[in-house]
C-alpha positions as CSV (number, residue, x, y, z in Angstrom):
1,M,-0.2,-0.1,0.1
2,N,3.0,2.4,1.0
3,N,4.4,1.5,-2.4
4,W,1.3,2.4,-4.3
5,W,1.2,5.6,-2.5
6,H,4.8,6.7,-3.3
7,Q,4.2,5.9,-6.8
8,S,1.2,7.9,-7.1
9,L,2.7,10.8,-5.5
10,K,5.5,10.7,-8.0
11,Y,3.3,10.7,-10.9
12,L,1.5,13.9,-9.5
13,L,4.8,15.7,-9.0
14,L,5.7,15.0,-12.3
15,L,2.6,16.3,-13.9
16,S,2.7,19.3,-11.9
17,F,6.1,20.3,-13.6
18,I,4.8,19.2,-17.2
19,I,1.5,21.0,-17.3
20,P,3.0,24.7,-16.6
21,L,5.4,23.8,-19.6
22,L,2.8,22.7,-21.8
23,T,0.7,25.9,-21.1
24,A,3.6,28.1,-21.1
25,C,3.8,27.2,-25.2
26,T,2.6,30.0,-27.5
27,I,0.0,29.7,-29.9
28,S,2.3,30.4,-32.6
29,D,4.3,27.2,-31.9
30,T,1.3,25.2,-32.5
31,V,0.3,27.2,-35.7
32,K,3.2,26.8,-37.5
33,E,3.0,23.0,-37.4
34,Q,-0.6,22.9,-38.6
35,Y,-0.8,25.8,-41.2
36,P,1.5,27.0,-44.0
37,L,2.8,30.4,-43.6
38,E,1.8,33.0,-46.2
39,S,3.3,36.3,-45.3
40,V,6.0,38.0,-42.9
41,N,6.4,41.6,-41.8
42,G,8.8,42.9,-39.3
43,S,12.0,41.8,-37.3
44,G,13.3,41.4,-33.8
45,N,10.6,42.0,-31.1
46,Q,8.2,43.5,-33.8
47,T,6.8,40.5,-35.8
48,S,3.9,39.6,-37.7
49,Y,3.5,36.3,-39.3
50,V,0.3,35.3,-41.3
51,Y,-0.8,31.9,-42.1
52,R,-3.8,30.4,-43.8
53,A,-6.3,27.8,-42.5
54,A,-7.9,26.5,-45.6
55,N,-11.5,25.6,-45.4
56,R,-11.8,26.6,-41.7
57,S,-14.2,29.5,-40.5
58,V,-13.2,32.3,-38.0
59,P,-15.2,30.7,-35.1
60,D,-14.0,27.2,-35.7
61,V,-10.1,28.5,-35.7
62,A,-10.7,30.6,-32.4
63,S,-12.5,27.6,-30.9
64,D,-9.3,25.5,-31.6
65,F,-7.1,28.3,-30.0
66,N,-9.1,28.6,-26.9
67,E,-8.7,24.9,-26.4
68,Q,-5.0,25.0,-26.4
69,R,-4.7,28.0,-24.5
70,K,-7.1,30.2,-22.6
71,P,-6.8,34.0,-23.8
72,K,-6.7,36.9,-21.4
73,Q,-9.6,38.2,-23.7
74,Q,-11.3,37.0,-26.9
75,S,-13.9,39.1,-29.1
76,E,-17.3,38.4,-29.6
77,T,-18.0,35.4,-32.0
78,S,-17.8,36.6,-35.6
79,T,-17.5,34.8,-39.1
80,E,-15.7,38.0,-40.5
81,R,-13.2,38.8,-37.6
82,M,-12.2,38.0,-34.0
83,F,-9.3,38.9,-31.8
84,L,-7.7,36.8,-29.2
85,V,-5.0,38.5,-26.6
86,Y,-2.4,36.6,-25.0
87,S,0.2,37.8,-22.6
88,D,2.8,37.7,-25.2
89,E,1.0,38.0,-28.6
90,V,-2.3,39.0,-30.2
91,I,-4.1,37.0,-32.9
92,D,-6.3,38.6,-35.5
93,L,-8.5,36.1,-37.1
94,Q,-9.6,37.5,-40.5
95,Q,-12.1,36.0,-43.1
96,A,-9.7,35.7,-46.4
97,P,-11.0,38.5,-48.9
98,D,-9.7,36.1,-52.0
99,A,-11.2,33.0,-50.6
100,P,-14.1,33.6,-47.7
101,E,-14.0,29.7,-46.8
102,D,-10.4,30.3,-45.4
103,T,-9.2,32.0,-42.5
104,L,-6.0,34.2,-42.2
105,I,-4.4,33.6,-39.1
106,E,-2.3,36.8,-38.2
107,I,-0.1,36.4,-35.2
108,N,1.5,39.6,-34.2
109,S,3.9,40.0,-31.3
110,T,2.6,42.8,-28.5
111,E,5.2,45.3,-29.6
112,Y,4.1,45.1,-33.2
113,V,0.6,45.9,-32.3
114,R,1.7,49.0,-29.9
115,Q,3.4,50.3,-33.0
116,N,1.3,49.5,-36.0
117,Y,-2.3,48.9,-34.9
118,S,-5.0,51.5,-34.4
119,L,-6.1,51.9,-30.8
120,S,-9.5,53.5,-32.1
121,F,-10.1,50.4,-34.4
122,L,-9.3,47.9,-31.5
123,Q,-11.7,49.5,-29.4
124,A,-14.5,48.1,-31.5
125,Y,-13.3,44.4,-30.3
126,L,-11.7,44.7,-27.1
127,I,-12.4,46.1,-23.7
128,A,-11.0,49.0,-22.4
129,S,-9.0,47.3,-19.3
130,V,-7.2,44.9,-22.0
131,L,-6.5,47.9,-24.2
132,D,-4.8,49.8,-21.5
133,D,-2.6,47.1,-20.8
134,L,-1.7,46.2,-24.2
135,F,-1.1,50.0,-25.2
136,D,0.3,51.0,-21.7
137,K,-2.7,53.2,-21.0
138,G,-2.3,55.3,-24.5
139,K,1.3,55.7,-24.5
140,Y,1.0,53.4,-27.9
141,G,-1.7,53.0,-30.4
142,S,-1.4,56.1,-32.8
143,G,-0.8,53.5,-35.8
144,K,-3.4,53.2,-38.5
145,Y,-2.8,49.5,-39.5
146,R,-6.2,47.3,-39.2
147,G,-4.8,43.8,-39.9
148,Y,-3.6,41.7,-43.1
149,S,-6.7,41.8,-44.8
150,S,-6.7,45.7,-45.3
151,K,-2.9,45.7,-45.4
152,D,-3.3,47.9,-48.8
153,T,-5.7,50.4,-47.7
154,Y,-4.2,50.6,-43.9
155,K,-0.6,50.1,-44.3
156,P,1.6,49.1,-41.1
157,K,4.9,51.0,-40.6
158,T,7.0,48.1,-42.6
159,T,5.6,46.1,-45.4
160,Y,4.8,42.5,-45.7
161,R,7.0,40.1,-47.7
162,I,6.9,36.5,-49.1
163,P,8.6,34.3,-46.5
164,T,12.2,33.4,-47.3
165,V,13.9,30.2,-46.3
166,D,14.9,31.7,-43.0
167,D,11.6,32.7,-42.2
168,K,10.3,29.3,-43.0
169,K,13.2,27.8,-40.9
170,L,11.8,29.7,-38.2
171,A,8.2,29.1,-39.1
172,P,7.9,25.8,-40.9
173,P,4.8,25.7,-43.1
174,V,2.8,22.3,-43.2
175,T,3.0,21.8,-46.9
176,V,6.8,21.3,-46.7
177,N,7.5,17.9,-48.0
178,R,9.8,15.8,-45.9
179,T,11.6,12.7,-47.2
180,G,13.8,10.5,-45.1
181,S,15.7,7.1,-45.2
182,V,16.3,4.5,-42.8
183,M,19.8,2.8,-42.6
184,R,20.1,-0.6,-41.1
185,R,23.8,-1.1,-39.8
186,S,25.4,-4.2,-41.3
187,K,26.4,-7.1,-39.2
188,E,30.0,-6.7,-40.5
189,A,30.2,-3.2,-39.4
190,G,33.5,-2.6,-37.6
191,V,35.0,-6.0,-38.8
192,S,38.6,-5.9,-40.3
193,S,39.3,-7.4,-43.6
194,S,41.9,-9.7,-41.7
195,S,39.0,-11.0,-39.4
196,K,36.7,-11.6,-42.3
197,E,39.1,-14.0,-43.9
198,S,39.9,-15.8,-40.9
199,T,36.1,-16.2,-40.3
200,N,35.9,-17.7,-43.8
201,K,38.4,-20.2,-43.1
202,I,36.7,-21.4,-40.1
203,T,34.9,-25.0,-40.5
204,T,32.1,-26.3,-38.4
205,K,31.7,-30.3,-37.8
206,P,28.3,-31.4,-38.5
207,A,26.4,-32.3,-35.1
208,T,26.4,-35.8,-34.2
209,K,23.6,-37.5,-32.4
210,G,24.1,-39.4,-29.2
211,K,22.3,-41.7,-26.7
212,I,22.4,-42.9,-23.0
213,V,22.2,-46.1,-22.3
214,K,21.3,-47.7,-19.0
215,D,23.2,-50.5,-17.4
216,N,21.2,-52.1,-14.9
217,K,24.3,-54.4,-13.9
218,Q,26.4,-51.4,-12.7
219,K,25.1,-50.6,-9.2
220,N,28.3,-49.3,-7.4
221,S,27.9,-46.8,-4.7
222,T,28.9,-43.9,-6.6
223,S,26.0,-44.0,-8.9
224,K,23.5,-43.9,-6.1
225,V,22.1,-40.6,-5.4
226,F,20.6,-41.3,-2.2
227,T,22.0,-43.9,0.6
228,K,19.9,-45.7,3.2
229,P,20.4,-44.0,6.7
230,R,22.3,-46.0,9.5
231,T,19.8,-47.2,12.0
232,S,22.5,-48.8,14.5
233,K,23.9,-46.6,17.5
234,P,27.5,-45.6,17.2
235,S,29.7,-47.6,19.5
236,I,31.2,-45.9,22.5
237,K,34.6,-47.2,23.5
238,V,35.2,-47.0,27.3
239,G,38.6,-46.8,28.7
240,K,40.7,-45.4,31.7
241,S,42.9,-42.2,31.6
242,R,45.3,-40.7,34.3
243,I,46.8,-37.3,34.6
244,S,50.6,-37.1,35.1
245,R,52.6,-34.2,36.8
246,R,55.4,-32.8,34.5
247,R,58.6,-32.9,36.5
């Protein structure tokens, strides 16, 4: 019972360490493994990555993110646009203008939002307390940007570009074809040529068959495993003894 209790306690302690690590993972770490990267903007701590979720509606994608990690605030459910605010990033979900059945997932760092987004624009989606924290109580938010779907009209401070090879390494798209091969190690690996020649010269004799013949005539004492115990009492020799003094 004590053993079972100790094992259960170990597993509980292990889970207490693992769960915070899983919740600490950003949404972008999950997105880049599921959706292809479409466009990139910014550098350093001001970055914006745009992914495309084909045949996925805005509410469906938002629901997936909610299950993976609870946001500080989520805007009202809409088929056209939704915002999810986290401590380290802001996700802007937009219905793709060129394909309404797709959703554009724009993952912006907090600093990118501060430097590019319009505070007055976000007031229609997010509550005042969240915006105060995001824009440091009005210190930021003077930009005119309103998201990737309207980047040509409300332009950010830096322009979006097609992802480069380095961008794809940082955020690899799901559409990358990966091929690999499995190599099996040879049994002769690590064996020198001289040892190979010596092994080739070794000849083995064919196995021979044998049989055991029991001879009933041989009944010597050495072939017996068990011997009959003695029943007679041991003999006791009675004699006299004397003690002499050394001179």
